[in-house]
N, C-alpha and C positions, 0 to 999 in steps of 0.2 A: 289623740295619741298618735305620734308619728310612727310609721312602720314602712314596710315595703311589700309589694304584691307577692303573693306566694304561689299563685297558680301559673302565671306566665313565665317565659324564659328571660324576660328583660329586667325583672325585679324593679318595676316602676315604683317611685316613691308614692306613699299613700298617707292619708290621714284617716284614722279610725274614729268615727263619731260614737261616743259612748254615753249611756245613761247608767250611772253606777258602774257595775262591772259587766254591763251588757253592751256589745257592739250593736248599733242600730243601722249603721251605714258606713261604707268605704268611699272615700273621695280621693281624687288625685292630689299629690303634694304640689303646692304652688311653686316650690323652688326646684323641682326636678326639670333640668334643661331638656330632657328628652321629650317630655309630654306637656310642659307648660301648665301643669295642673289638671290635665285631663286624665281620665281613667276609663279604659275600654269596658264594654259589658262583661267581659270575662273577669276582669278585676273586681268589678262591683258585685258580681254574682258569687264571689268566694265567701260571702257571708253565709250562704247556704251550706258551704262545706263545714264551716265552724259549728253550725247548729244541727247538722245532719243527724237525725236520731239513729241512723244505722252505722255510725262510727263504731269501731271496735273500742270497747270501754275499759278493757283490762287484758293482761296477757292471757293467751289461750293455748291449750295443748290438745292435740288431736287424740280422739279415743276410738276412731274407726280406721279402717284401711284406706290408703290413699288411692286416687284414681276415681273417686266418687265424691259426692257432696259431703263436706266435712261435718263431723260431730265433735263437739268440743267441751272441755271443762275449763273453768276459770282457775288460774293459778296465780300465785304471788309473783312480784317482780324478783324477789329473792330466789324462789324456786326456779324461775325461768333462767335467770343468769347462771345459777349453779349448774343446771343440767346442760344448757347450751354450751357454757364455758368448758365443762369437762369433756364433752364430745368433740368440740372444735379443737381444743388443746391436744387431745389424744391423736386426732387425725393429723394435725400440724406436726407433731413430734414424729409421727411415723413417716409422713411424706407430705409436704405442703401442696403437692399436686392433687391431693385428695380434697382440697377445700377450694371452692369457687366463690368469687365476689361478683355480684351483678347489681348494677344501679340503673335507675331510670333517669329522669330529669334531675340533674345535680343541683342542690341548694346547699350553700355553705359546705362545700366538699372537704374543706380543711379538716373537719371534725370526723369524717367517715370515709368517703371515697379515697382521700389522700392520706389523712392522718392515721386512721385505724389500720388501713391496709399496709402502710409503711411500717407501722409499729409491729404488727404480727410478722411481717417479713424479716424484721430485725431479729426475731427470736428463732428463726429456722435457717437451715442451710438450703436456700432456694427461695422461691416465691410462689404465692398463690396466683392463679389466673384471675384477671380483672376484666369484666365486660361492661361496656356502656350500652346504650340503646341505639348507637349510631348506625349499626348495620341494617336497621330497619327505618332509618331516618334520613341521613344525608352524608354518611361517612365516605362514600365513594369519591365525592368531590373533595373531601378533606385529604384522602390519600393522594389524589391527583395533585393537590396544592403542595403537599409535603414532598412528593417526588420532584416537582418542577421548581419550587421556589423555597423549599426548606422551612416553610411556615405552615401554620395550622389554622384551618378554618375553611369557609366557603367563599366564593367570590362575592364581593360587594362593590358598590359604585359610589363615586364622589358626586352625589346628586347636586351639590351646590354649584358645580361647574360643568356637569355633563350636558351634552347636546343631543346625543343619540343613545338610547338605552334599549338593549335587547333583553327582554324578560323571558328567559328560557324555562318554560314549565312553571311559571311564577304568577301568583295572584296579586296583581299590583295594588289593588285597593284593600285587600284584607290580609295578605301574607306579610310576615315579618322578614327582616333580613336574617343573615346567618346568626346574629346574636341579638336580634331585636324582635319586638312583638307587634301588636296590631296598630299602634299609633305612629311610631317614629318614622318608619320607612314610607308608609303610604302618604304621610304628611309631606315628607321630603320630595316624593315623586310629584304630588299635587303642586307643591310650591315651584318645583322646577318647570313644570308645564305652564303654570300661570305666569311665572316671572320671566322665563326665557324661552318658552315655547319648545321645551325639550321634546324631541320626537321619541315615541316608544313603539316597539313591535313585540307582540306576544307570540312566542313559538310554543304551541300548546294544543293538545287535542280537544280541549274545551275552552270556551270563551270566558267562563266563570263570570265574576262581577267586574272584570277590568275593562269592559267595553268602552265606557266613557273616558277611560284613562289611557287607552292605547290607540294609536293611529292605524294600526294594522293587526288583525288577528290572522295568524298563519297556522291553520290546523294541520297537525302532523301525525302520521301513523305512530302510535306509542311504541317505544323501544327501538326506533330507527334514528334517533337523534345523532348518532355518530355519523351516519351518512350525510345528514344535513350539514354538519360542521365541516366535514371533509370537502364537500362541494363548495361551501362558503369560502373556505380557505383556498381552494383551487382558484377561485375568481381573484382573490387578493393577490396571489402569487402571479397569476397570468397577467393581471393588469398592472403589476408593479407597485402595489401599495405596500411597500416594505420599508421599515425604518432600519436602515443599515447601521446607523449609529447605536441604537439600542442593542441590536443583535450582536454586534462585534464587541461592544464594551461590557455588556452585562449578561451575556448568555454563552452557552457552549455551541451556538450555531456555527461559528467559524472553525471549530475544532476538527482536526482531520481524523476521519474514520477509515480504517482499513477496509478495502473492498475485496481483498483476497488474502490467502494465507491463513496461518494459525490465529492471527489476531483479527480476522474478518468480523466486522460489526463492533469492534472495540476502538475507542479513541486512542490514538498513538501518543506516547509520552516519551520524555527523555529517559535515559537509562537510570538516572539518579533521582527521578521524581519521587516525591514522598508517597507513602501508601495512600491511595485515593479513598480507601475505606475509612482512614483516620482523618484526612483533611477533606472536609465536606463543604466548607464555605467557598473556597477558591482553590481547587486542587492544583498544586504546583506541577509544572512540567507538561501540561497538555499542549500539544503542538498545533500551531496554526501556520498558514502560509503567509509570509511577509512579502508582499509584492515588490516593495522597494529593494529588499535584499535578495529576492529571488530564491529563497530557501525557507524550510520549515524552522520555526523558532518557538520556544515556549510562549504561550499566550501573553503572559505578563511581561515578556521581554521584547515584544514587537516594537518596531520603530515608532509607530503611531497607530491609533485605532483605525484611521482611514486607509492604512496600508494593509489591513488584515483582510484576506480574501474570504468572501462568502460563497463564491461560485468557482467552478473549475475542477480539473482532474490533475493530480500531482503524483510524483513518485518520491517516496521517502524511504531511504534505505533499501531500495529495490522492491518496495511494496507499493502498489497503487492505492491511493487514498483520495478521498473527497471531503470537502467541508460538509459538516452535517446539514447545513442549509441546502447545499447542492443536492444531497440525497433526498431532502424533503421535497424540493421542487420536482424531482423525478417521481417521487412517491405519489404526490397529489395530482399529477398530470392525468391519471386515469379516472379520478373522481370528479367528473364533470357534473354541472347542474342537471343535464339531461339524464345522466346515469342516476343521480339522486332522486329525481322525480319518480322514477319507476319504483323506488323503494319507500320513499317517505310520503308520497302523494302530494308533495309540495311542488307547484309548477316551477319549471326550470327558470322561467323569466323572473319569478319572485325571488329565487335565490340569487340570481344575477343582480337584480336591482338592490336588494338589501345589502349584499356584500360590497357592491360598488359605492353605495351611499356610506357604508361604514368606512371604507377606505378614504373617501373624500372628507367626511366629517372628522376623521382622525387628525387631519391637519399636520401631517408628518413634517417635522422640522420646526414647528411653531413653539414659542416659549411665552411665558407670562410671569409677571412679578407678583409674588405672594409674600406678605410679611417682609417686604424689602429684599427678597431673594429671587433671582431669576431661575425658573424651573421649567422643564418641558410641559407642553400643553397638548393633551390628546383627549379631547372631550367625548370619548365613546366608552361605554361600559356594558358589562353583562352581569347577569345574576342567574345562577342555577343553584338549586338546593335539593329539595326532596326528589326532583326529577332525576337526580343522579342515581337513584336506586333502580337500576335496570341491569340486565345481564352484561351489557357492555358499558356500564355506567362509569367505570374508572376511565376507560379510554375515551368515551364521549366527553367526559369532563376535561381531560387533557386536551382534546382537540378544540373545545370551547376556549381554553386558555391560549391555545396557539393563535386564535384569531386576535387576541389582545397583544400577544408577543409580536406578531408579524408587523403590526403598525406601531409598536412601542407604547401601547396604552396599558402600562403596568405600573401601578403605584405612582402615577404622576397626576397632575391637575386634570380633573374631569374624567379620570379613567377607571378601569377595573382595579380594585384593591385586592391584593393577595396577602397583606399582613396589616395588622392594626397600627395606626399612626403613632400609638404610644410606645411601640417597640423601639428600643435604642440600638438594635442590631439583629442579625439573623438568629434564628433558633436552630436547634439540632434535630428537628423532627425527621429528617431524612437519614440521619446517621445510622440507625440500626439497619435500614434497608441497604445502605451502601456497604456496611460491614459484611452483611451476608452475601451481597453480590460479589465482593472482591475477596471473600474468604468462603468459598462455596462449601467447604467441609462443615460449616455451621448449619447448613440446610440438610436435614436427614429425613428418612422415612418415618421417624418416630416422634410424633408431637408430644408435648408435655400435658396436653389436655384436649377437651372437645373443641376448643377454639381452633385448633390445628395451626395456630400462628407460629411462624418460623420454620415450619416443616415443609416438606416437598408439596404438601397440599396447598398451603397458603403462606409462603415466605413473607408476604405482606397481608395483613389482616385487619379488619375492622371489628373484630370481636365475634363475628358469626352468630348473631342473636338467634337466627333460625337454624343455621348449619350446626350449631352446638348440639341440637336435639336430634338431627339426622345422624350426627357422629355417635351420640350416646346410645342410639338404638341399633348402631352397627359398629360396636367397639373393635371387633376383630378386623374389619375392613380398613378402619382408619388407624390401626396400630395404637390404640389408646393405652396408656399405662394402667388405667383403672376404669372399671365399668361403673354405672350409676349407683349400684348397690353398695359401693365402697366409698361414696363421696358425700360431702356436705356442701350445701349451697346457701349462701346468705344473699337474700334478695332485698335490696333497699329501694323501695318505691319503684319497682319495675313490675310489669305484669305480662310476662312472655306468653302465657296461655292465650291472651287476647291480642297481643301486639305483634306476634311473630308467626308467619306461616310455617308449616301447615298446622292448624290448631290441634288436630288429632295426634300428629307426630310429637308436638310439644307436650301434650298431656301424657302420652305413652312414655316419653323420656322422663319427665319430672316425677311421675308417680313411683318410679323405681329408685329415685335418689334416696339414700339412707336417711339423711337429715336435711330438711329444708326449713330455714328460718326466714320468715317474711316480716319485714318492718314496714308497716303501712297503716294509715288511719282507717282503712276499710278492709273487709274480708274480700279481697280481690279474687278473681277467678283462679289465679295462680295459687293463692292461699287456700281457696276452697278445695281444690282437687289435689294439691301437692304439699302444702305446708304441714310440718310437724309442730311448729310453734308459730304464733302470730303475736308480734309485739306492737302495741298500739302507739303510733306516732301522732303527735299533735299536728294541727294544720296551721292556719295563720295565728293560732293562739300559742305562739312559742317565741322564745328568743333565739335568733339565728344570725349568723354573719361571720365575717364581714361580707358585704355584697359589693362586688366590683364589676362594673359594666361600663358601657360607652354608647354614644349616639353617632359614632363615626367622626366626631370632631372634638370630643372631650371625654375624659374619664369621669365617672361618677362613683363615689364610695359612700355607703351608708350602712345601717344596721337594721335588721328586721326585728323590731321590738314586739313583744307579744301584745296582741290586741286586748287580750284578757288572759287570765291564768289558764293553763292547759286543762281542758275539761276531763271529767271522770278520772281515770287512772292513766291517761295518756301522758307521754313525755316528749319533749323535743328530741329530734333525731340525734343531735349532738350529745345530749345527756345519756341516751340509750347506749351510744358507742363508747362514751367515757366509762360507763359501768361495764360494758362488754370487754373493754380493754383490761379492766381489773380481772374479770372472770377468766380470761385466757392467759393470765400471768404476764401481761405486757405493759405494766404500769409505767416504768421508767422509760421504756421505749416509746410509749404513747406521748408522754410529756415532751420528750425530745422531738418527736415528729411534729407535735403542735407548735413547738418553738420554730421549727423550720417552715412549716406551712404558713404561719402568721407573720413570718419575717422578724421574729423576736430573737433568733440566735445571734449571739455576738453583741447584743445590746443590753443596756441596764434593765430592760423590761423582761428579759427572758426568765422562764420558770427554771427551777432547779430540778432536773430529772431525778436526782437521787432522793428527793423528798417524796416522790411518788404522787399519787392522786389523792385529793382530800376525800373525806367521806361523803361530802355533799357535792354531787356532780354539777349542780346549778352554780355553786360558788366558783368552781373551776372554769365553767363556761363563761360566766359573767366577768371573772377576773381576766381570762384570756382576751376577751373582747376589749376590755378596758386597756390592757397592755398593748394590744394592737392599735387602739385609737391613739395612745400616747406616742407610738412610732410615727404617727401622722401629724404629730404636734397638736393633737386634740385630746379629748377625754371622752369616756362613755357618756357622761352627762351632756357634753356638747352635742353629741348625736341625738341623745334622748330628748333634747329640747327642740328637735325638729330640723337641725342643720344638716345639709347635704354637702359633701366635699366634692367640688368640681374642679377639674384641671383641664384647661383648653390645650389642644395640641398646636404647637407652633412650628413653622418651618425652621430647621436649623437648631431647634431646641428640643421640642417634643417629637421631631422627625415626622411631621405630618405627611410629607412627601418624600419617598425613599431616595429620590435622585440626589439629595443632599448628603446622603450617608457617606459618600466616597471622599469627602473632603480630607479626612485624616487617616485613611487606611493605607496599607502598604502598596496598593496597586494603582493609586492615583486615578487618572482618567479612564483606566480600563475597568474600574470597578465602582461605579457610582452607587451601587446597591450594597456594597460590602459583602456580597456573595454572588456566586455565579449561578444564574438560572439555567435549569436543564431544558433546553429546547429539544435536545435529543436525549432519550432515556437509555443511556448505557446500563443503568441499574436493571431495567427490565430485560435488556438483552442478556446480560450475564445471569440473572436469576432464571430466565427462561432456559438457558443452556443447562443449568443444574437441574431444573424441574424435569426437562425432557430426559436427562440421563437417569434420574431416579425413577421416574414414572415407567420408563422402559424396563428398568431393572426389576421393578415390582409388578410388572405385567399389566400396567395401565396405559391407556392412550387417550386421544381426544374424544373417543366415543364414550369413555368413562367420565372424563372431566373436560367438557367442551372449552372451558375458559383457558386451557393451557395454550390455545392458539393466539391468545392476546398478548403474550410476552413478546414485545417488539420495540424497536427504537422509536417508532412513530405509530400512532393509532392506525390500525388496519381493519378495514371492514370485513366482517363475516356475518352471515345471516344468523340472527338469534334463534336459539333452539326452538322456541315456541312456534315458529313458522313451519316446523316439520310436522305439526299436528295434522290430522286428516282434514280434507276440504270442508267437511260438514261443520267444523268449528270455524265459522266464517266471521267472527267478531273478535276484536282484541279488547280484553278487559283491562282497565287501568284504575288505580285508586289514588286518593290524595288525602293529605292531612288537613283537617278543618281548623281554621284559626279559632273558631268558637270553643274548641275542645283542646285539651292538652293531655293526651295519653290517659293513664288511669287516674290522674288527678281530678278529672271532671266527668268521668263516665256516669257517675250517679248524681250529678248536679242538676236538680230539677229545672232551675232557671235557664241553664245553658241548653238543656234538652228541649226547652220550648223554643229557643232561638234556632237550633239545628236539630230537628227532631227525627229525621228519617234518613235511613240508608237505602233510598230507592235506587232501582236500576235505571240509570239515565241513558236514554236511547234517542237517536235521531228519528224524527217522524218517517223519513224515507225507509229506514230499516224496519220500523214498526209495520209499515204498510206491506213491505216485502214478506215479513214473517207472518202477518195476519194477526197482530195484537194491537191493543189500543191503550191510551192513557188510563192508568188505574188497574189494569189487568194484573192478576196474580200469575206469575210465571216461575218456571224453574230455570236457573242459570247453571248450565253444565260446562265445566272447564276441563281441560285435558293436559296432562303432563306428557309432553312429547318425548321426554327422556325415559320415563318408566312405563308409559302407556296406561297410566292410571287416570281415572276420571273422578271428579268431585262435583257434588250438587248442593246448591243452596236455593231456597225459595225466597221470593220477594215480590215487590210491586213495581210496576213500570211507571216512570215519569218521562214524558216525551219532551225533548228540548232541542230547539234549532241550534243551540250553542254547543252541541256535542258533535264531533266529527262523524260523518257517516262511516259505518264499518267498525265503530268502536262502541264500547259501553262503559260508562263511568260509575263507580260506586265509592262514596266517601268512607273514610275509616272512622274509628272510635265508636262504632255502634255494635248492636247484636250481642252484648254481654248479658250474663245472667246476674241480676242484682237483687236488691230489695224490691218487694212488690210495689212500693209507692212510685219508684222511678222507672220500673220496667215498662210500664204502660206508655211512658213518654218516649222511650228510646226504641223507636220502631226500626224494623229491618234487620237484615242479617249482618254478622261479622264477616266481611269479605275475605278475611284471612283463612277462613275454612275452605275457600275456593282457590287460593294461590298455592302452587307447589313450592316445596323447599328443596334444597340440595342441588347437586350438579344439574346444569341446564338452566337454572333459575337463580344463580348467584354469579357475581363478578369474580375476577381473579383475586380481588381484595377481600373476598368473603362477604360481600354486600348483597343483601337480598334484593331480588327483582320483584316489582309489583305490576307485572304485565303477564297475561296468559291468554291463549286463544280459547274461545268459548262459543256456545250456541244458546239461543233462547228457545225454550220449549213452552208453548202455551199450557197453562195449568188449569184453566177454567176458573170461573168466578171473577169477582172484582172487589176492590177495596176503595 
């Protein structure tokens, strides 16, 4: 039976081997170009998820108070939909800000995260707040990419052509890419090393399992990565590894920034320039200095790219101004490798050598022919993902991207990718930020909800997975329109109690929420202590799709067919939200939303919204997928027969390399990317001015919200808050996501808990000798919140590893939950989120959670 992996994020093609209606094994789909028929252990282990006896088997309603282990009664689907629908509808009609939508790992989001939310928003004056899990995953680097390149995602690399790869906080042999899982990227890295000898360097406080696949391990003090990249780029600038052509043609690096007067810090424009908040791809009228003409002209009207100045000081209308690149060279001059060594513990000569090799390997000016088209060749790439979740994670990610910009290694052959090759043009991900920056009255002290997005607290936000609960426990401080007792929260496959710091804060917040509806196959910890209703979703035993993914070189489309009929009274997520759309009186709106999400609108395959939803949600789901398949020139049966739709990206056709984009745009040679990349972040400068104004007005300053120091045109070093903890906290704790697990989807998977069974405290032997502890000792790990002076304690067992940087202690995520007794014994060790602080001092300006804190180890006696 053809289907697709349900546990991982890549949706790998699978074949379910069945005997009758029983699945006995999952194998890789031989036609999946990402895996070549392989299936990782996580994919194979999902058979345990299907048959797990502790799945929720029917809708449940709480009968005891929240904040403690739940007591439940089984109810019918009809009763659940009626009661939930009436409550949600009443709150929406009163004020949609009273309803929150939160999702974990999205699967077929057209039917819920996008379709359902869009439908209910159509029925109200306003919109509900919608949160993903990214603020505890990797969204700081997403915000950096949106600010700088107008695209959405995390950095990736063209491994088929790269010669030097810097893995920043990245497990090369087990980690996936920004949109890939355990097979595709590690295989591409291995092939690049075997076929071309691609060099790799790992910038990481732990060596992990990438040892044989990296040429150099560079252990770094956790949370200091911004200092490393500032020094790295200092070397590039000092040694002249600069791609002037890229910077002048495709970025705002040559744009003139006022250094005095009322416009100080702003890019100068012509008097008739269009509103830059509206024009985000290539804002008209931004001035550059044309050296041939000897005067300032609009960027797009310069005599030639080579005449646009990147350096110097000029006078424009009586105001001193400098190209943004000139300001940057002055800015990074202070950040020497010797300076960074004191902060990062990375030797200065290591930074010098890596940066110099990066500059040499970039081969500035080189070109290569691909698919018959000549394009630039810059075979150096970087990848950062979960590592971006630190207090200065947004700015560290931006500075990582600066390394690629300086040498022109952005979306060209062999380089760092900042958008998917299938995109036919730039997206508008930066537009809301620009609109707020250039229309500061939009930023106010009053947020619409606990996310704080768009307000003075976080004009740019990642959804504040942990900050939400800090806000809800302090609604007056954050000027919230509603407290938790007036709100409803729909939680779709997320488990904030376990995945967001600080655990006790999340529980305290969620137990007060008036109505929490959890859609999940299991009674997650969030459901246990906070849910009023639990709706049982199916696992791999469901119809779901369409699935759209890629391997970096091709699009892959398929459908997740049910391995078997949904067990017990569980239902596919899509069918649950089809029924819930009915229950909240949003039938026609939901049908219209599904037309939009599946690309059916305006085609002969579109549903009639006026006909509403059929009585059988499965019929609507199956019919919608068949209609989508027909827009692809196929049918549902074509996919059911095991076919996978693959589309290779071609240069000049599928836009595999962005340099070819400029062939037909209005700016010709000045704009090969069809959008201007922000080397200088005027958006952050303007937002920072507004934030400073309002924070002062409300009586706050950087002692209340340390991240307000990070609003600047260029990433600027400041000491992370955690280093203000007392000296007795002499270790830095860091955490990482294990590829063997995937959030709450696998916390109770017995097979995967055998592969990755323990959240031990991983300590370097030198630190263990200093503290007086040994391998296997039971200890107390005490962490300290330098912002509030609170301390947190968790108990655990020591594991000594040479591959952990001295002075640090590593603890993997995904453990320490309370579950059924059968799997609890396998899942050893604490949930480290109990020890991480949340809120100011431990979040980035983009509302992203940090996973680093200062700590000490206290011997506890005994051993394990």
